[in-house]
Steps between C-alpha positions, in 0.01 A plus 500: 500500500394849386850636571657223290268567208560874508876457530485273199311770310759759598786267408369474146531876472871487586569332168404825326730804507459682829389858462258731672150438366156597621238248392161670496199270531165662433204353692134575433213414729169646612502752781298356787447644845495162672856400421822640352670162496434393143771746398685534832587131501679548167681805641614296800601209276735740320665583834576130543656475154702816554637366828609183323658694214698705748614191690612338176680811377262558212488873426130509409191632667136417439268799521125435501283768348156413636201668340166431676235590243195714575264299277152419630562125505719213393344464155574865425860451613532193277370693200738791561790258540407329175496837323841586644648175370355571156727808474801333668446682829405203717642445850747229601269351765127556513202367688186369334168343593574144398238477224708743290811282489395316184464825306841627610665164431346482153630850420851411618489739796515236776799275555459124523598451866548125499880514474511749787265284707722199445816698578363638827355204691586666830189715458285355224486137609289605797242710314154343534475276190153608393605866490723433199185433298415868528823599323464270199413616150302297247819324387532345846819684594551720807553870430484651846539444873200525737558803720208433730190288542155546642208286599125547500236351723148507635506679836212397726376596844521210745298687763204491263532124474492482878183709504356261242560216745799339329728330748871563542581165338313597182670840495847355559458225239353715221835581327598131504162401356555749217853373443390140451203593281233392747358852535408642157437845364124431506534407869674834546210689343250302706688587820504869406127484433440346843687786666311765305158338535554474875539878512859474622640689202353747252714355224594137458791556263672802345766515230688771312272749318718547194724322251781303660614144541346394833190346341714309249595251772129430543475434126805274539315287755245417230774395259501810279808517276626825353795395286627214288813398687672376182442810287443776756182601314202617703199269512151515647352174630124553486381204709717583799439874474125443498527297822712770662265783408202291609654491848519881510148521357360269767674689779341825386153349457512344846631817663838357593674771297319832450394564143670839514838367621669627183368853552611521864810702590810334638458694824142378537608138448790522743286679758231233473750226578683694769182599683372142479217559258649249255584136571745444211737737321704386201834664431868450587758489776567876486147556636625390842679837529170692518319225686737532798522877471258759632334570166144434384303545818628232734806348666597134499768301681847573365670187632488173309320301766229761546459564128466134405254439782279755326587465129570197282649455153440241231579473128210456260346159579479241224191497281448127554555262790855369501623784281790734557463854638617791286710809550673762290808719528629796302877534538704796386819386330850632434599499133840571347569681174716265289637800308561716805824667605615196697248212511740276694516749787123556477436126536727482803324793665163330453637181655634677808183707538299176500677368809276451807676771700402763245168371376351460847519877546266544207268225623465651847456856376241419235323187632627275223575133554848348486650389168723233656499245779797666666323836504192342656727353768662827605411611854361835383266326255395228745424764760256663259207270572296623201766429238603172657143374491441631148799308365318177583243583231757503218454127431209544261597827340492575131569810294321710242619422146822660379311662218466876453146462361386360834421842649240559227380140528456537875297818467252307287483224762427754770221652292344154475530450877340839561215416263405182685524657846280793404246265341535645152610163360492134587828310509431354155421844358810649662725238339347576160562869568862428596554298182363782285704767678823300480443442131435870441786630714771237458398295197741218420704571816246289691383149416152404619467141622194317621690345791843474659480120478 
């Protein structure tokens, strides 16, 4: 099927006068040590197109000029890319954290990809349906293609449950009980407290010490909403946020989570979990890489059977009995410049680079989950026990809002979380603080609502 599609693409070129032409496609991404494949997959896609051009007698060659940026993070790259577009120096293909897509679409820098998606069913029909949500702007249209996916979870130590006296049936059934809403987030805290109070662990539960998105999935479990889906405007739902922060407040007061969690270093947190001083650690699938390595003071089983005998994963349990668990993902997406040197070729390169054969290389190198069913079914992916198991948690995933104010919004949320854990504020006081800070920093960009209902 791929050969037929590419031959058809090349055949269209024959209608134009044949002459030697180099088509340069500029690609921007962030330089990352874990994987070169965000840009390499585009480079290799160009080789496929060039082979087809040659076979069809089309005297053209696609040359990919890949520029991995040295910015500190994805937001910095997005800002620099936006500035480049403002002076007509933007790339043909660029990668973005998905929450930026609305800003680029609004400015006319991101191509509406829906025609390309429809024209290339051989790759796009198999992309996981919920991932397309991450590439939509406020107008409801798709302006990018998910380049990868990720999943977050609560990691927990099953050996500690055994020491607590929990039987193998309880341990084996825990994920299913979470899935059906029978085991709630309050049950989860109570279990962590049992482990800590029994002296089995120094810490019941640890989470990231700084601003990020891991804790947002916990807020999600309490029904917190961040954006009006019809307008794309940020909102704060006070009732649900109060409940969520009250959960963090209670955990700190009862010693489940240390009150200084947000002042701990990442190394201290990872070491605590790896050396079995912490029962629960909350982060994402990429953490498996250091868990099975020889870092942080201990060694664990590196095979799937041994690892899962020792460590379990669950999404955030529902806040109420019968509810739905919560998760969150943060895809990076390919975007195409609609005014680039050759947007048709750029779109085709993105399509080829999104094929399972190419994308799985990125997934395996960087511990990201598959973007399509076919990729998840490839032998190399299935043989990676960590990624295969993580893909099962994608059912309840959601995404941070595609709104460029969300980074500032989220920093305020984290400050509220930190305030309740350290005991400086109650949950009610923290929500009032958040409202005041959002009003001062973002003004009319955020609408305050009493409830999500």
